[in-house]
ZADRENZA-67418 format. One line per 3 residues: number of its first residue (from 1); their letters; for each residue x, y, z of N, C-alpha, C, O. Coordinates in nm, 4 decimals, always signed. Layout:
BEGIN
NUM> a> X,Y,Z,X,Y,Z,X,Y,Z,X,Y,Z; ... $
//
This chain:
BEGIN
1> maq> +2.1938,-1.2108,-2.7374,+2.2505,-1.3395,-2.7079,+2.1428,-1.4469,-2.7177,+2.1682,-1.5558,-2.7692; +2.0213,-1.4165,-2.6677,+1.9147,-1.5156,-2.6680,+1.8758,-1.5569,-2.8097,+1.8253,-1.6675,-2.8295; +1.8983,-1.4699,-2.9089,+1.8655,-1.5032,-3.0468,+1.9614,-1.6071,-3.1044,+1.9279,-1.6747,-3.2016 $
4> hvs> +2.0774,-1.6202,-3.0468,+2.1796,-1.7104,-3.0991,+2.1902,-1.8415,-3.0201,+2.2778,-1.9233,-3.0480; +2.1028,-1.8614,-2.9233,+2.1055,-1.9818,-2.8405,+1.9728,-2.0544,-2.8596,+1.8672,-1.9913,-2.8639; +1.9780,-2.1834,-2.8708,+1.8538,-2.2602,-2.8892,+1.8041,-2.3141,-2.7552,+1.7921,-2.4352,-2.7363 $
7> gpv> +1.7758,-2.2234,-2.6634,+1.7270,-2.2622,-2.5319,+1.7059,-2.1392,-2.4465,+1.7336,-2.0275,-2.4900; +1.6575,-2.1584,-2.3263,+1.6329,-2.0430,-2.2387,+1.7628,-1.9766,-2.1941,+1.8662,-2.0416,-2.1787; +1.7543,-1.8455,-2.1740,+1.8681,-1.7661,-2.1269,+1.8262,-1.6986,-1.9972,+1.7214,-1.6342,-1.9925 $
10> qvi> +1.9051,-1.7118,-1.8932,+1.8745,-1.6491,-1.7655,+1.9528,-1.5192,-1.7551,+2.0748,-1.5177,-1.7716; +1.8824,-1.4107,-1.7278,+1.9454,-1.2800,-1.7099,+1.9506,-1.2505,-1.5610,+1.8486,-1.2575,-1.4924; +2.0670,-1.2181,-1.5117,+2.0840,-1.1848,-1.3703,+2.1296,-1.0396,-1.3613,+2.2328,-1.0020,-1.4169 $
13> wtr> +2.0510,-0.9587,-1.2905,+2.0837,-0.8176,-1.2728,+2.1634,-0.8005,-1.1435,+2.1433,-0.8739,-1.0467; +2.2525,-0.7044,-1.1434,+2.3204,-0.6689,-1.0190,+2.2200,-0.5950,-0.9314,+2.1166,-0.5499,-0.9808; +2.2483,-0.5823,-0.8046,+2.1591,-0.5093,-0.7131,+2.1381,-0.3663,-0.7618,+2.0261,-0.3153,-0.7583 $
16> eed> +2.2433,-0.3026,-0.8066,+2.2353,-0.1642,-0.8533,+2.1456,-0.1527,-0.9771,+2.0660,-0.0593,-0.9875; +2.1583,-0.2473,-1.0709,+2.0751,-0.2449,-1.1914,+1.9287,-0.2723,-1.1573,+1.8385,-0.2109,-1.2144; +1.9060,-0.3636,-1.0652,+1.7700,-0.3974,-1.0256,+1.7005,-0.2773,-0.9627,+1.5844,-0.2505,-0.9935 $
19> iqh> +1.7679,-0.2064,-0.8773,+1.7086,-0.0897,-0.8113,+1.6821,+0.0219,-0.9123,+1.5826,+0.0932,-0.9000; +1.7683,+0.0379,-1.0106,+1.7493,+0.1430,-1.1113,+1.6251,+0.1200,-1.1962,+1.5602,+0.2165,-1.2366; +1.5905,-0.0040,-1.2240,+1.4840,-0.0335,-1.3182,+1.3580,-0.0898,-1.2538,+1.2629,-0.1233,-1.3244 $
22> dmy> +1.3553,-0.1008,-1.1243,+1.2412,-0.1611,-1.0566,+1.1483,-0.0538,-1.0017,+1.1840,+0.0639,-0.9972; +1.0304,-0.0945,-0.9606,+0.9348,-0.0049,-0.8965,+0.9541,-0.0136,-0.7454,+0.9988,-0.1157,-0.6932; +0.9206,+0.0926,-0.6776,+0.9322,+0.0962,-0.5324,+0.7983,+0.0638,-0.4696,+0.6933,+0.0866,-0.5298 $
25> rpy> +0.8021,+0.0104,-0.3483,+0.6780,-0.0115,-0.2736,+0.6231,+0.1249,-0.2330,+0.7004,+0.2160,-0.2032; +0.4918,+0.1400,-0.2315,+0.4356,+0.2691,-0.1923,+0.4618,+0.2975,-0.0442,+0.4720,+0.2058,+0.0373; +0.4722,+0.4237,-0.0121,+0.4897,+0.4603,+0.1276,+0.3602,+0.5245,+0.1776,+0.2840,+0.5828,+0.1005 $
28> yyd> +0.3378,+0.5125,+0.3057,+0.2183,+0.5681,+0.3684,+0.2577,+0.6414,+0.4952,+0.3560,+0.6072,+0.5610; +0.1794,+0.7423,+0.5281,+0.1957,+0.8144,+0.6534,+0.0643,+0.7981,+0.7287,-0.0416,+0.8343,+0.6775; +0.0704,+0.7444,+0.8486,-0.0495,+0.7187,+0.9275,-0.0482,+0.8018,+1.0549,+0.0542,+0.8132,+1.1223 $
31> ris> -0.1620,+0.8589,+1.0862,-0.1818,+0.9254,+1.2154,-0.3030,+0.8591,+1.2782,-0.4106,+0.8553,+1.2187; -0.2851,+0.8075,+1.3976,-0.3897,+0.7263,+1.4592,-0.4385,+0.7897,+1.5893,-0.3596,+0.8339,+1.6728; -0.5704,+0.7927,+1.6037,-0.6342,+0.8317,+1.7292,-0.7135,+0.7121,+1.7778,-0.7694,+0.6368,+1.6981 $
34> aal> -0.7182,+0.6951,+1.9081,-0.7926,+0.5830,+1.9646,-0.8515,+0.6253,+2.0984,-0.8053,+0.7205,+2.1613; -0.9541,+0.5527,+2.1404,-1.0149,+0.5782,+2.2702,-1.0164,+0.4475,+2.3488,-1.0356,+0.3396,+2.2927; -0.9960,+0.4594,+2.4785,-0.9950,+0.3430,+2.5675,-1.1092,+0.3539,+2.6677,-1.1498,+0.4637,+2.7056 $
37> dad> -1.1602,+0.2387,+2.7099,-1.2632,+0.2417,+2.8132,-1.1968,+0.2470,+2.9510,-1.0748,+0.2605,+2.9604; -1.2752,+0.2366,+3.0563,-1.2231,+0.2475,+3.1927,-1.1240,+0.1357,+3.2265,-1.0391,+0.1520,+3.3141; -1.1352,+0.0235,+3.1574,-1.0435,-0.0885,+3.1810,-0.9182,-0.0818,+3.0938,-0.8324,-0.1698,+3.1008 $
40> gkp> -0.9080,+0.0226,+3.0119,-0.7916,+0.0367,+2.9253,-0.8012,-0.0404,+2.7953,-0.7022,-0.0541,+2.7234; -0.9207,-0.0912,+2.7643,-0.9401,-0.1635,+2.6388,-0.9841,-0.0670,+2.5294,-1.0607,+0.0256,+2.5558; -0.9368,-0.0878,+2.4074,-0.9741,+0.0043,+2.2987,-1.1219,-0.0092,+2.2622,-1.1754,-0.1195,+2.2516 $
43> iaw> -1.1865,+0.1066,+2.2435,-1.3267,+0.1068,+2.2020,-1.3481,+0.1863,+2.0733,-1.4521,+0.1726,+2.0090; -1.2509,+0.2692,+2.0352,-1.2632,+0.3486,+1.9127,-1.1267,+0.3560,+1.8440,-1.0225,+0.3576,+1.9095; -1.1300,+0.3605,+1.7107,-1.0084,+0.3570,+1.6294,-1.0294,+0.4525,+1.5122,-1.1264,+0.4387,+1.4376 $
46> apr> -0.9402,+0.5482,+1.4958,-0.9567,+0.6466,+1.3886,-0.8223,+0.6792,+1.3233,-0.7597,+0.7796,+1.3574; -0.7778,+0.5955,+1.2302,-0.6549,+0.6274,+1.1589,-0.6807,+0.7212,+1.0408,-0.7856,+0.7142,+0.9769; -0.5864,+0.8068,+1.0132,-0.5886,+0.8926,+0.8939,-0.4644,+0.8554,+0.8142,-0.3521,+0.8701,+0.8625 $
49> iag> -0.4847,+0.8072,+0.6925,-0.3766,+0.7496,+0.6134,-0.3567,+0.8306,+0.4862,-0.4523,+0.8587,+0.4139; -0.2323,+0.8678,+0.4595,-0.1967,+0.9360,+0.3347,-0.0927,+0.8509,+0.2638,+0.0044,+0.8065,+0.3251; -0.1132,+0.8282,+0.1348,-0.0173,+0.7485,+0.0595,-0.0579,+0.7324,-0.0847,-0.1655,+0.7757,-0.1261 $
52> ssi> +0.0295,+0.6694,-0.1609,+0.0020,+0.6519,-0.3028,-0.1005,+0.5413,-0.3245,-0.1197,+0.4539,-0.2399; -0.1658,+0.5475,-0.4403,-0.2697,+0.4504,-0.4720,-0.2337,+0.3751,-0.5996,-0.2457,+0.4278,-0.7102; -0.1900,+0.2528,-0.5823,-0.1598,+0.1703,-0.6986,-0.2901,+0.1308,-0.7674,-0.2960,+0.1225,-0.8901 $
55> lar> -0.3949,+0.1065,-0.6879,-0.5239,+0.0708,-0.7466,-0.5779,+0.1824,-0.8355,-0.6321,+0.1549,-0.9426; -0.5641,+0.3074,-0.7929,-0.6136,+0.4195,-0.8729,-0.5396,+0.4287,-1.0056,-0.5974,+0.4684,-1.1068; -0.4147,+0.3928,-1.0053,-0.3331,+0.3997,-1.1261,-0.3628,+0.2863,-1.2233,-0.3787,+0.3097,-1.3431 $
58> yfp> -0.3703,+0.1638,-1.1726,-0.3834,+0.0475,-1.2596,-0.5243,-0.0101,-1.2667,-0.5620,-0.0681,-1.3686; -0.6027,+0.0047,-1.1602,-0.7387,-0.0495,-1.1539,-0.8340,+0.0556,-1.0965,-0.8871,+0.0369,-0.9871; -0.8566,+0.1659,-1.1686,-0.9364,+0.2764,-1.1118,-1.0774,+0.2375,-1.0700,-1.1352,+0.3021,-0.9826 $
61> tai> -1.1341,+0.1337,-1.1303,-1.2692,+0.0930,-1.0902,-1.2706,+0.0281,-0.9522,-1.3776,+0.0094,-0.8943; -1.1538,-0.0065,-0.8986,-1.1458,-0.0668,-0.7651,-1.1599,+0.0374,-0.6543,-1.1805,+0.0010,-0.5385; -1.1494,+0.1641,-0.6869,-1.1659,+0.2709,-0.5867,-1.3153,+0.2894,-0.5629,-1.3893,+0.3235,-0.6552 $
64> rdg> -1.3593,+0.2671,-0.4407,-1.5008,+0.2784,-0.4045,-1.5199,+0.3940,-0.3065,-1.4541,+0.4002,-0.2026; -1.6091,+0.4836,-0.3401,-1.6397,+0.6002,-0.2552,-1.5141,+0.6789,-0.2207,-1.5024,+0.7323,-0.1104; -1.4196,+0.6863,-0.3152,-1.2965,+0.7627,-0.2930,-1.1967,+0.6967,-0.2003,-1.1020,+0.7616,-0.1559 $
67> ids> -1.2156,+0.5695,-0.1701,-1.1274,+0.4984,-0.0772,-1.0536,+0.3877,-0.1504,-1.1139,+0.3099,-0.2244; -0.9232,+0.3812,-0.1296,-0.8398,+0.2740,-0.1829,-0.8390,+0.1612,-0.0794,-0.7751,+0.1728,+0.0252; -0.9094,+0.0535,-0.1088,-0.9214,-0.0563,-0.0120,-0.7859,-0.1182,+0.0210,-0.7654,-0.1649,+0.1330 $
70> dgv> -0.6939,-0.1191,-0.0742,-0.5609,-0.1739,-0.0483,-0.4842,-0.0849,+0.0495,-0.4112,-0.1357,+0.1346; -0.4998,+0.0454,+0.0385,-0.4280,+0.1388,+0.1253,-0.4766,+0.1403,+0.2689,-0.4008,+0.1746,+0.3596; -0.6022,+0.1035,+0.2909,-0.6582,+0.1096,+0.4262,-0.6908,-0.0287,+0.4831,-0.7473,-0.0391,+0.5920 $
73> ess> -0.6560,-0.1339,+0.4106,-0.6968,-0.2690,+0.4476,-0.6631,-0.3059,+0.5922,-0.7493,-0.3556,+0.6646; -0.5409,-0.2827,+0.6342,-0.5013,-0.3251,+0.7690,-0.5621,-0.2372,+0.8781,-0.5660,-0.2779,+0.9943; -0.6090,-0.1189,+0.8434,-0.6714,-0.0311,+0.9426,-0.8227,-0.0443,+0.9454,-0.8850,-0.0217,+1.0491 $
76> anl> -0.8820,-0.0804,+0.8331,-1.0279,-0.0896,+0.8255,-1.0808,-0.2265,+0.8639,-1.1909,-0.2370,+0.9180; -1.0050,-0.3309,+0.8371,-1.0505,-0.4674,+0.8656,-0.9803,-0.5206,+0.9899,-0.8919,-0.6058,+0.9811; -1.0201,-0.4702,+1.1036,-0.9554,-0.5076,+1.2290,-1.0164,-0.6349,+1.2877,-1.1364,-0.6584,+1.2728 $
79> pyg> -0.9364,-0.7155,+1.3529,-0.9889,-0.8371,+1.4147,-1.0517,-0.8121,+1.5521,-1.0879,-0.9070,+1.6216; -1.0645,-0.6855,+1.5913,-1.1164,-0.6521,+1.7235,-1.2608,-0.6055,+1.7130,-1.3017,-0.5552,+1.6084; -1.3373,-0.6213,+1.8177,-1.4765,-0.5792,+1.8198,-1.4899,-0.4361,+1.8684,-1.5449,-0.4128,+1.9761 $
82> lst> -1.4418,-0.3411,+1.7927,-1.4508,-0.2004,+1.8332,-1.5868,-0.1439,+1.7952,-1.6406,-0.1753,+1.6890; -1.6417,-0.0607,+1.8821,-1.7731,-0.0040,+1.8537,-1.7650,+0.1104,+1.7528,-1.8623,+0.1366,+1.6822; -1.6527,+0.1777,+1.7450,-1.6380,+0.2908,+1.6533,-1.5082,+0.2786,+1.5751,-1.4001,+0.2708,+1.6334 $
85> vkv> -1.5198,+0.2769,+1.4415,-1.4028,+0.2755,+1.3537,-1.4275,+0.3786,+1.2443,-1.5272,+0.3710,+1.1725; -1.3369,+0.4746,+1.2318,-1.3463,+0.5764,+1.1269,-1.2100,+0.5836,+1.0596,-1.1121,+0.6243,+1.1220; -1.2030,+0.5443,+0.9325,-1.0778,+0.5432,+0.8581,-1.0842,+0.6500,+0.7503,-1.1769,+0.6521,+0.6693 $
88> ewi> -0.9852,+0.7386,+0.7493,-0.9741,+0.8404,+0.6443,-0.8544,+0.8069,+0.5565,-0.7515,+0.7605,+0.6058; -0.8679,+0.8304,+0.4264,-0.7585,+0.8048,+0.3330,-0.7429,+0.9236,+0.2396,-0.8405,+0.9726,+0.1829; -0.6203,+0.9692,+0.2242,-0.5875,+1.0799,+0.1352,-0.4844,+1.0297,+0.0354,-0.3782,+0.9809,+0.0744 $
91> qqe> -0.5154,+1.0414,-0.0930,-0.4208,+0.9966,-0.1949,-0.3099,+1.1004,-0.2096,-0.3366,+1.2178,-0.2355; -0.1873,+1.0570,-0.1931,-0.0706,+1.1442,-0.2052,+0.0367,+1.0681,-0.2825,+0.0998,+0.9771,-0.2288; +0.0570,+1.1054,-0.4083,+0.1546,+1.0362,-0.4923,+0.2938,+1.0958,-0.4729,+0.3094,+1.2178,-0.4693 $
94> ppg> +0.3952,+1.0096,-0.4604,+0.5318,+1.0602,-0.4472,+0.5780,+1.1186,-0.5801,+0.5643,+1.0535,-0.6836; +0.6320,+1.2392,-0.5792,+0.6745,+1.3009,-0.7064,+0.7981,+1.2317,-0.7646,+0.9034,+1.2264,-0.7010; +0.7835,+1.1790,-0.8861,+0.8968,+1.1213,-0.9573,+0.9443,+0.9868,-0.9090,+1.0494,+0.9401,-0.9530 $
97> ips> +0.8700,+0.9217,-0.8189,+0.9104,+0.7913,-0.7684,+0.8055,+0.6893,-0.8098,+0.6942,+0.6913,-0.7572; +0.8383,+0.6001,-0.9030,+0.7395,+0.5018,-0.9457,+0.7155,+0.3965,-0.8382,+0.8106,+0.3400,-0.7842; +0.5900,+0.3702,-0.8071,+0.5602,+0.2699,-0.7057,+0.4629,+0.1673,-0.7616,+0.3830,+0.1972,-0.8504 $
100> afs> +0.4708,+0.0461,-0.7084,+0.3841,-0.0622,-0.7533,+0.3781,-0.1679,-0.6431,+0.4481,-0.1580,-0.5423; +0.2934,-0.2695,-0.6637,+0.2869,-0.3796,-0.5695,+0.4207,-0.4511,-0.5661,+0.4937,-0.4522,-0.6652; +0.4524,-0.5098,-0.4540,+0.5772,-0.5856,-0.4414,+0.5645,-0.7171,-0.5151,+0.4598,-0.7818,-0.5114 $
103> av> +0.6711,-0.7563,-0.5817,+0.6709,-0.8841,-0.6539,+0.7011,-0.9997,-0.5595,+0.6877,-1.1160,-0.5979; +0.7411,-0.9695,-0.4380,+0.7787,-1.0747,-0.3435,+0.6603,-1.1090,-0.2569,+0.6703,-1.1957,-0.1700 $
//
C-alpha cells in the first residue's frame, strides 16, 4: 500500500499481532541476603541474580569481569552507605523466548 501512496503510511498492529512479533523484557530471579546492626539498620547486602543478558547478546564488550552491569545495576549501585556489598550474577537465557530492552 505504501508504494501506491505519495506520503507516509501509519501501520497499527492489534495487541495480538504486537505480542507475536515483539521482544519480551528479560526476567530475573533474585535471592537476597542482608545483615543488620544492633539498631536494625542494614550493614551488608548480598544479592544473587540470575537472568538473561541483553548486553552479552548485542554488546558483548560491555560485559566486564563476567558481570552484566545492566542486570545488576539496581543491586550494585545502592544509595546507602553499606560497609559490605557482594553482588553475584549468573547468566541464564530463557529457552525460545526472545528478550530485549523495553522500547518504552
